[in-house]
C-alpha positions as CSV (number, residue, x, y, z in Angstrom):
1,M,-1.9,-26.6,-42.9
2,T,-1.1,-29.9,-44.8
3,R,1.3,-30.8,-42.2
4,L,-1.2,-30.3,-39.4
5,V,-3.9,-32.3,-41.1
6,A,-1.4,-35.0,-41.5
7,L,-0.5,-34.9,-37.8
8,L,-4.5,-35.2,-37.2
9,F,-5.0,-38.2,-39.4
10,L,-1.8,-40.0,-37.7
11,L,-3.3,-39.3,-34.3
12,L,-6.6,-40.7,-35.1
13,G,-4.9,-43.6,-36.5
14,L,-3.2,-44.4,-33.1
15,M,-6.3,-43.6,-31.2
16,G,-8.2,-46.3,-33.2
17,A,-5.5,-49.1,-33.2
18,A,-6.4,-51.6,-30.4
19,P,-3.2,-53.4,-29.9
20,D,-3.6,-57.1,-28.2
21,V,-0.8,-56.6,-26.0
22,V,0.9,-54.0,-23.9
23,Q,4.6,-53.5,-23.1
24,A,5.1,-54.4,-19.6
25,Q,6.7,-51.8,-17.3
26,V,6.9,-54.1,-14.0
27,P,10.6,-54.3,-12.9
28,A,12.2,-57.9,-13.0
29,Q,11.5,-60.1,-9.9
30,V,15.0,-61.2,-8.5
31,W,14.7,-64.2,-6.1
32,H,18.0,-64.0,-4.0
33,L,18.6,-67.6,-2.7
34,N,19.8,-66.8,0.7
35,S,17.3,-68.1,3.2
36,L,15.2,-71.4,3.6
37,K,12.3,-69.6,5.2
38,K,11.4,-66.8,3.0
39,I,12.5,-66.5,-0.7
40,S,11.4,-62.9,-2.3
41,G,8.8,-62.9,0.5
42,H,7.2,-66.5,-0.4
43,K,7.8,-69.3,2.1
44,P,9.2,-72.2,0.2
45,L,8.2,-76.1,0.9
46,V,11.5,-77.6,1.7
47,S,12.2,-81.1,0.7
48,G,15.4,-82.9,1.9
49,E,18.1,-80.8,3.6
50,P,19.2,-77.9,1.2
51,K,21.9,-75.8,2.8
52,V,22.3,-71.9,2.7
53,I,25.9,-71.4,2.0
54,K,28.2,-68.3,2.0
55,I,29.8,-67.7,-1.6
56,A,31.3,-64.2,-1.1
57,R,31.6,-61.6,1.7
58,R,27.9,-60.6,1.7
59,E,26.4,-63.2,-0.8
60,K,24.8,-66.6,-0.3
61,A,23.3,-69.2,-2.2
62,I,21.4,-72.5,-1.7
63,E,23.2,-75.9,-2.0
64,F,21.3,-78.8,-3.0
65,D,22.7,-82.4,-2.9
66,G,21.5,-84.0,-5.8
67,L,19.4,-86.7,-3.9
68,N,16.2,-85.3,-2.2
69,D,16.8,-81.5,-2.0
70,G,14.3,-79.3,-3.4
71,L,11.9,-76.1,-2.9
72,L,8.7,-75.7,-4.0
73,L,7.0,-72.2,-4.0
74,D,3.1,-71.5,-4.3
75,V,3.8,-68.6,-6.9
76,N,4.1,-67.9,-10.6
77,P,6.1,-64.9,-11.5
78,I,5.4,-65.0,-15.0
79,A,1.7,-65.4,-14.6
80,G,-0.3,-64.0,-17.6
81,A,2.8,-63.1,-19.3
82,E,3.0,-63.7,-23.3
83,A,6.7,-62.6,-23.7
84,F,9.1,-63.3,-20.7
85,E,12.7,-64.1,-19.5
86,I,13.9,-66.6,-16.8
87,E,17.6,-66.5,-15.7
88,V,19.4,-68.5,-13.1
89,T,22.8,-67.9,-11.5
90,F,24.2,-71.2,-10.4
91,K,26.9,-73.5,-9.8
92,P,26.4,-77.2,-11.0
93,Y,28.8,-79.6,-9.4
94,A,30.5,-82.7,-10.8
95,A,27.8,-85.6,-10.5
96,F,28.3,-87.8,-13.4
97,P,26.8,-90.7,-13.8
98,N,24.4,-90.4,-10.8
99,N,22.8,-86.9,-11.7
100,V,22.9,-86.8,-15.6
101,E,19.6,-85.2,-16.3
102,Q,18.7,-82.5,-13.8
103,R,15.7,-80.4,-14.0
104,F,16.2,-77.6,-11.7
105,L,13.7,-75.2,-12.5
106,H,10.0,-76.0,-13.1
107,I,6.9,-73.7,-13.4
108,Q,3.6,-75.6,-13.9
109,E,-0.1,-75.6,-12.8
110,P,-0.8,-78.6,-10.4
111,D,-3.7,-79.7,-12.2
112,N,-2.6,-78.9,-15.7
113,P,0.7,-80.9,-16.7
114,E,0.3,-79.9,-20.3
115,R,1.2,-76.2,-19.6
116,R,4.9,-76.3,-18.2
117,I,8.4,-74.7,-18.7
118,L,11.8,-76.2,-17.6
119,I,15.4,-75.0,-17.4
120,E,17.3,-78.4,-17.3
121,L,20.8,-79.2,-17.7
122,R,22.8,-82.5,-18.7
123,L,26.0,-83.8,-17.7
124,N,28.6,-85.7,-19.7
125,D,31.4,-88.1,-18.6
126,R,34.1,-85.3,-19.1
127,E,32.9,-83.2,-16.0
128,Q,31.0,-80.8,-18.5
129,W,27.2,-79.8,-18.5
130,Y,25.0,-78.5,-21.4
131,A,21.7,-76.7,-21.2
132,D,18.3,-78.0,-21.8
133,F,15.2,-75.8,-22.3
134,F,11.5,-77.1,-22.5
135,I,8.2,-75.5,-22.9
136,R,4.8,-77.5,-23.4
137,T,1.4,-76.4,-24.0
138,E,-2.0,-78.5,-24.9
139,H,-0.8,-78.3,-28.6
140,A,2.8,-78.4,-29.1
141,S,6.1,-78.9,-27.1
142,L,9.7,-78.0,-27.6
143,T,12.9,-79.1,-26.4
144,L,16.1,-77.0,-27.0
145,I,19.4,-78.9,-26.3
146,D,22.9,-79.0,-28.1
147,S,25.2,-81.4,-26.5
148,T,28.1,-79.7,-28.4
149,K,28.1,-76.4,-26.3
150,T,29.4,-77.7,-23.3
151,H,30.6,-75.9,-20.2
152,P,32.9,-76.9,-17.3
153,V,31.2,-78.0,-13.7
154,N,32.1,-76.3,-10.7
155,E,32.2,-72.6,-12.1
156,W,29.4,-70.2,-11.6
157,A,27.5,-69.6,-14.6
158,T,23.9,-67.9,-15.9
159,I,21.3,-70.0,-17.8
160,K,18.4,-68.0,-19.4
161,L,15.3,-69.0,-21.3
162,T,13.6,-66.3,-23.1
163,Y,10.2,-66.2,-25.0
164,Q,9.1,-63.6,-27.2
165,D,7.1,-63.3,-30.8
166,G,7.0,-67.2,-31.1
167,Q,10.7,-67.7,-30.6
168,L,12.2,-69.6,-27.5
169,K,16.0,-69.1,-26.9
170,G,18.5,-70.3,-24.8
171,F,21.3,-68.5,-23.4
172,V,24.7,-69.3,-21.3
173,N,26.6,-66.7,-19.8
174,G,24.9,-64.3,-21.8
175,V,25.4,-66.1,-25.3
176,E,22.7,-67.3,-27.2
177,E,23.1,-71.1,-27.9
178,V,19.8,-72.7,-29.1
179,S,16.5,-71.3,-30.5
180,G,13.2,-72.8,-32.1
181,E,9.6,-71.8,-32.7
182,I,6.5,-72.6,-30.7
183,A,3.0,-71.0,-29.9
184,Y,3.5,-70.6,-26.1
185,L,0.3,-70.3,-24.0
186,P,0.5,-68.2,-20.9
187,I,0.7,-69.9,-17.6
188,S,-1.9,-68.8,-15.1
189,A,-1.1,-67.5,-11.5
190,A,-2.2,-70.9,-9.8
191,A,1.0,-72.2,-11.2
192,K,3.7,-73.1,-8.6
193,T,7.6,-72.8,-9.1
194,S,9.9,-75.8,-8.2
195,I,13.6,-75.2,-7.9
196,G,16.3,-77.6,-7.3
197,T,14.2,-80.4,-8.6
198,R,11.2,-81.2,-11.3
199,M,8.0,-80.6,-9.6
200,D,7.3,-84.4,-8.9
201,Q,10.4,-84.8,-7.1
202,R,12.8,-86.2,-9.6
203,S,15.8,-85.2,-11.9
204,W,17.4,-83.6,-8.7
205,F,20.0,-80.8,-9.0
206,K,23.3,-80.9,-7.4
207,G,24.9,-77.6,-6.9
208,A,24.4,-74.5,-5.7
209,I,21.8,-71.7,-6.9
210,K,22.5,-68.1,-6.2
211,S,19.3,-66.3,-7.7
212,V,16.5,-66.4,-9.9
213,R,15.3,-63.4,-12.1
214,F,11.9,-63.2,-13.7
215,Q,11.1,-60.6,-16.3
216,K,7.6,-60.2,-17.8
217,L,8.5,-58.4,-21.4
218,R,4.7,-58.4,-22.4
219,A,1.4,-59.3,-20.9
220,A,-2.0,-59.7,-22.2
221,V,-4.4,-57.0,-22.0
222,P,-7.2,-57.6,-19.2
């Protein structure tokens, strides 16, 4: 009887709890960059002349020249998310000193530059690159970069940004390299996603991008 009463109180407590968030059950969105006409059902606005290239028997990627190639998609795959992951599979080319700063994934509302997310890289004079992650809100901004964590150009790699519970983290090839604290504010569905360049068409990427994976880890309750 005592155990039954305890169980009843536990159930009542759970029913009375009103969590601010719910765990997202939505599968990750994976954008395979194998076409300039459609990317995961979205038609990109194409700048310059990026090219679809074959990288394996059944795999393709989009190659960017580092001069004026870019894609702009009218969609925000992490709209409303309070926790998320963004991972890019890419191959940076040697481009020092012309393309030292490359901002190749950028999410932002066109009318609100105070809320934005960028995944970037920097090149050094030893044919190496290192990661740069950036988040900005109306109240704070955070840049995560460590020039000692370098990787060779002309090789395929993954670069991942994660945000959860006030922590922004950056990974390369599955290994955490940088982390920091910031109070993130969700970016709305009105935002766009730029690939291969910053949204205002500067800091161009030179290399190839195979895919971008977006995962909502937690979303606000409507």
